Every structure is written in C-alpha cells, then in structure tokens.
C-alpha positions in Angstrom: -104.3 61.0 59.7 -107.7 59.8 60.9 -107.1 56.1 60.4 -103.6 55.8 62.0 -104.9 56.2 65.6 -107.6 53.6 65.0 -105.1 51.1 63.6 -102.7 51.8 66.5 -105.4 51.2 69.1 -106.5 48.0 67.3 -102.9 46.6 67.1 -102.1 47.6 70.7 -105.3 45.9 71.9 -104.4 42.6 70.4 -100.6 42.7 70.8 -100.2 40.7 74.1 -102.5 37.8 73.0 -100.9 34.4 73.3 -103.6 32.0 72.0 -106.4 31.7 69.4 -109.1 31.5 72.1 -107.8 34.7 73.8 -107.8 36.4 70.4 -111.4 35.4 69.7 -112.4 36.5 73.2 -110.8 39.9 72.7 -112.2 40.2 69.2 -115.7 39.6 70.6 -115.1 42.4 73.2 -114.0 44.7 70.4 -117.1 43.9 68.4 -119.3 44.6 71.5 -117.5 47.8 72.1 -118.2 48.8 68.5 -121.9 47.9 68.7 -121.5 44.8 66.5 -123.3 42.4 68.8 -124.0 39.6 66.3 -120.3 39.3 65.4 -119.4 39.6 69.1 -121.6 36.6 70.0 -120.2 34.6 67.1 -116.6 35.2 68.3 -117.6 34.6 71.9 -119.1 31.2 71.1 -116.1 30.2 69.0 -113.7 31.3 71.7 -115.3 28.7 74.1 -115.0 26.0 71.5 -111.4 26.9 70.7 -110.5 27.0 74.4 -111.9 23.5 74.9 -110.0 22.2 71.9 -106.8 22.5 74.0 -104.2 20.4 72.2 -106.4 19.5 69.2 -106.1 21.1 65.7 -108.5 24.0 66.1 -108.9 24.4 62.3 -110.3 20.8 62.0 -114.1 21.0 61.8 -114.5 17.5 63.2 -112.5 18.4 66.3 -114.7 21.4 66.9 -117.8 19.3 66.4 -116.6 16.7 68.8 -115.9 19.3 71.5 -119.5 20.5 71.1 -120.7 16.9 71.5 -119.0 16.8 74.9 -121.9 18.8 76.2 -124.2 15.9 75.4 -122.5 13.6 77.9 -124.6 12.6 80.8 -121.9 12.3 83.6 -120.2 15.6 83.5 -118.1 17.4 86.1 -119.5 20.4 87.8 -117.1 22.6 85.9 -118.2 21.2 82.5 -121.9 21.5 83.5 -121.3 25.2 84.4 -119.5 25.7 81.1 -122.3 23.9 79.2 -124.9 26.3 80.7 -122.9 29.3 79.8 -122.1 28.0 76.3 -125.7 27.2 75.6 -126.9 30.5 76.9 -124.5 32.5 74.8 -125.2 30.3 71.7 -129.0 30.8 72.1 -128.5 34.6 72.0 -126.2 34.2 69.0 -128.8 32.2 67.1 -131.6 34.6 67.9 -129.5 37.5 66.6 -128.2 35.6 63.6 -131.7 34.5 62.6 -133.6 37.7 63.3 -136.2 37.1 60.7 -137.4 34.1 62.6 -137.4 35.9 66.0 -141.0 35.4 67.0 -140.9 34.7 70.7 -142.5 37.1 73.3 -140.2 36.0 76.1 -137.1 37.5 74.5 -136.2 40.9 73.0 -133.3 42.1 71.0 -132.5 44.8 73.6 -132.4 42.2 76.4 -130.1 40.0 74.3 -127.8 42.8 73.5 -127.7 44.0 77.1 
C-alpha cells in the first residue's frame, strides 16, 4: 500500500520517453529530486554523450570514447564549443563528488556543487 504510489509515480514519470538520452536526463532529474546528487551527475554526463552518439551504437564503449574525443578538436562550431563547456563543467562536478576523498581544493565546496 505504501510502495504502489511510488511505483506509479516512477512509471508515469518515465512513460513518454522516446530515447535513451531522454531517459538518462529524466533519470538524472529524478536522482536530483531524491537528493542523490552523485548519481544525478553521472546520468547527466552520460545523457550528453548518449545524445551526441546520434545514430551510433550507444552501447559500444569505443563510440562513446570517440564522442568524448570530439571535444579535443581545435576547429569546433560555436554550438559544439558551448556544449563542450557545459559537458566539462558538469563532468568536473561529477568527478569531485565521485572522488570525495581527494576533494582538497579551497575554491570548491560540496554545497556549491550540489546547488
């Protein structure tokens, strides 16, 4: 009786999703809503990579690695440069949260990253 409404809410939230990247993005929002910021950032970073895979096999690690390497190109479009900045910003926060034991930088705080 307590679990059924939670399951209903969860399934309703994800019912209209049409792509893997949309699912990962919505899952990241769900994690953030439920105070699971580390997992939220992981899903958020992966949703960007999945979206950029476009027509590639998203399960192929090499495809995902090659997409990340696109950010290393020197002559990028403005859109790709903006996306690169956002991706790197999100990924920095994800790394800081994931490796909390090595988090020894006075410029950053967990609270600021979570906010």
